[in-house]
N, C-alpha and C positions, 0 to 999 in steps of 0.2 A: 602095326602096333596099336592103332586106334587111340582110345582115350589114354592109354599109358604114355603116349607121347607128351601129354601135359606135364608129366613129371620132369621131362627133359627140356621143356621150354617150347614145345611145338604146339601152338594153340589153335591150329587150323581145324582140329577135330571139333572145336566148339561151334563151327558152322553147322554141324548136323543138328544139334538141339535148337539152334536158331532157325534153321529151315523147317524143322518140325513145328516150332511155335508159329511160324508164318502160315503154314498150312492149316493148323488148328484155328488160328485167328481168322483166316480167310473164310473157312467154312462156318464159323460162328458170326460172320459178317462184321468183324472188327477190323475193317480195312486199314485204318491208320496203323494199328499195331502190326498187322500182317505186312504192310509195305515196309515199315521200319525194320522188322525182323528179316525180310527178304533182302533188303539193301545191305544190312549188316552181314548177313550170311555170305552174300556174293563178294563183299569186300574181304572177309576173312578167307574165303575159298581162294580168291585171287592172290592173297598174300603168300600162299604156298609157292607161287612162282619166284618169290624172293629167296627161297632156300636153295642151297647147292648140295646139301647132304641131309640124310634122314636117319633116324634111329631104326634099326631093323631087328633088334633083340633086346632082352632085358639086361644084357651084360654091362653096359650098352655097347653094341657094335653099330657103327655108322656106315652107310653106303652112299656113294655119289648118286645124285639124281641125274640120269642120262636122257630122260625124255618124259613125256606126259602121254599116257595112253588114253584110250576111249573112255575108261571109267572116270578119269579126272574131268574130261570135257563134258561128259554126261552130268557130272556133279555140278559143273558150272552152268550147264544148260537148265538143270532143274531149278536152280536159284533164279536164273534169267526168266524162266517161264513163270515163276511165282511173281516176280516183279511185273512182267507183262500182264498177268491176270489182274493184278491190283490196279495197274494203269487203265486197263480195259474197263474195269468196273467203274473207275473214277470218271472216264470220259463218255461212257455209254449213257444214253438217256434213261431216266427212271421208267420202270414199268407203269403203264397207265391202265391197269385192269379195272374194268367197270362192270 
């Protein structure tokens, strides 16, 4: 259902624009914004684990969530990698080009 889930109270899709914002901010070297968006996106992504059913059509029809496939865990990993990249930039020594 994607963004249509917002109509029915499923806000986890909002993690996608947050994750996109974190990538854009990272490549523009706005690391504080990138880290904030990354942490926000992973929290929203993980909130999906609190649902026991999901809208599956515009009717709306609901289906029970019976498991989480590789797509979900890759989504979590994507946000986790974004957080890790921001932490790495923060702890790595600055370039000393001469």
